[in-house]
C-alpha angles and dihedrals in degrees: 000000000000091000092050093048101041100028092232137072118258108279096027124114121246119288132205090295130052131190120217136153092005095304138094123239125193133208110223095195102265120148121273117263132224121244091254090054092049096047095044094054098060135068096211122060114266114231140170113273098181145284122311126244094018097218098041120118088220097040109176121216115258121210132193142169097234126203111228113259094241091054093045091052095044092083133052119264093028118249118253119260089248137345094216130029126189127217115204105231099171140346106315092353120117123179113212121226119192126215113262120225098016128263 
């Protein structure tokens, strides 16, 4: 089940796809961004949402500009937690992953 959900085996680093907040996000091969590029592109504040993958020895920090729960649930169907997530790959390097399948 872990492999199906997180797209890697326990102990492996993240791949070209990450799973967060019940949705899959994919990296389409663009260059990593700096923190100032990430934080200047989004309206909501970007914050850490945990390590990815959760059982990896080298879990990388995952960041997202999350929509507050009340706002997400105020429309039908509910909005996704975030449209883009960022995986920290090195000091001041954040790889963007885009939501698969649309909101």
